C-alpha positions, 0 to 999 in steps of 0.5 A: 640863612634860615631863621625861625619866627622867634629870631624874625620877631627879635631883628624886628624889635632891633630894627625898630629900637635903632631905627627910631620911634616913628609913628605908623598911621594905619588909614581906613580904606574901608569901601562905602556901601553905595546900594543897589544901582540899576544897569542899563545896557541897550543897542539900536539900530535901523537893521536889528531894532532895539535889545536891552539888558536891565538889572541891578548890581551891588557895586564892589561888595557884590558884582553879581547882577539881580533881576528887577521886580516889574521894571518899566522900560520905555525908548523915547524918540526925540523925547516921546515914548514910541516903543515898549520892549518885550521881555524875552527872558535872561534880564533881556528886552527886545523890539525887532518890529520897531526900526529907528531912523536917521536923524532922530535922537533915541533914549532909554528909560528904566523905572523900578521900585528898587532903583527908582528911575535910570536913564541913558543919554541920547544918541542918534544913529550913525551913517552906514558906510559901504564897503567898496571891495574885499581882498583876501591875500593868501600867506606863504604857508597858504593856510593863513590869509588877510581879509582886506576891507576897503571902504571910504570914510565919510567927513567927520568923526566916525567910529567903527567895528569890523566882524568876520562870520564864516560858513560852510554851506550857509551854516554858520561855523564861526562868529556870533551873528546876533543883534546883541552887538557881536563885535569884540572890543579889540576890532573897533577903531576910530577914524583918527588916522584916515578921516574923510578918506579911502581906507583899508582895515585888515583881519588875519583868518584861516583859509578854507577852515575855522578853528572852533571849540569842536575842532576845525570845521570847513569854511567856504564863505566869509560874511564881513560886517562893517559896523558904524558906532556912535561914540558912546558905543565905541567908549563903552567897548573900549573901556571893557578891553582896558579893563579886561587887559589888566589880567591878574595884576593886582597893581595895575592902575584902576580903569573905569568903564565909560557909561552914558547912563544917569542914575546907574551904569551901562550904555546905550549905543547906536549903530548901523551896519553893511555887509559883503560876502566873499565865497571860495 
């Protein structure tokens, strides 16, 4: 049955008339304006030094990141300033000559007239875990295979990530080899099921070639990277994965990305890593 607008309005009136005079209260769901907040994301490791992204954002109403005017960035070691990162463009700073030390605590501070002072919690460098063996298990189709990474997990809570870089004649074909933490959220995990024991982790890959944006490229070497993460890094990237998995479901429960930054948003993560090359 097709109804025009006039008929729909008449039906609605009858429903209200015979359904009672219940009062409908409309609630105000307006979003409060919070003003600018600082965004501070940093990665510190003995292998790559320090890399920082710093900017501002206007939460909810405007999610774009803006540059800061004359910001002051400091890296503190055990509470004392030990390094001032160098600006490299695109709201990023680095310090590739400074090498953090095991057993020390590190903290980032960001100061600007626009946002005041933003600072991270303290983090410590996690122990790098050696890869013992790597095995490539070929599937029945002879095209794909599983890369199995074996290592011994130390006693205590550990957080990991695995990245596989694919090369052809020492030229990177697939993967993002960068100190700005190339690992994907879906490739992180914690040792809750194998704490203090030997373990094997697997990743599916194409054998002999890689599928890239430019088509299929030949491959003759894998570089496997085993990252050990601070808990702050694990929580941050896991939160990004949860937030990104909602897709376009408008009724999904909101997710909050964890932050260890006081006075703003973001994360300071410490990490270390070991590598293992496989040629074929």
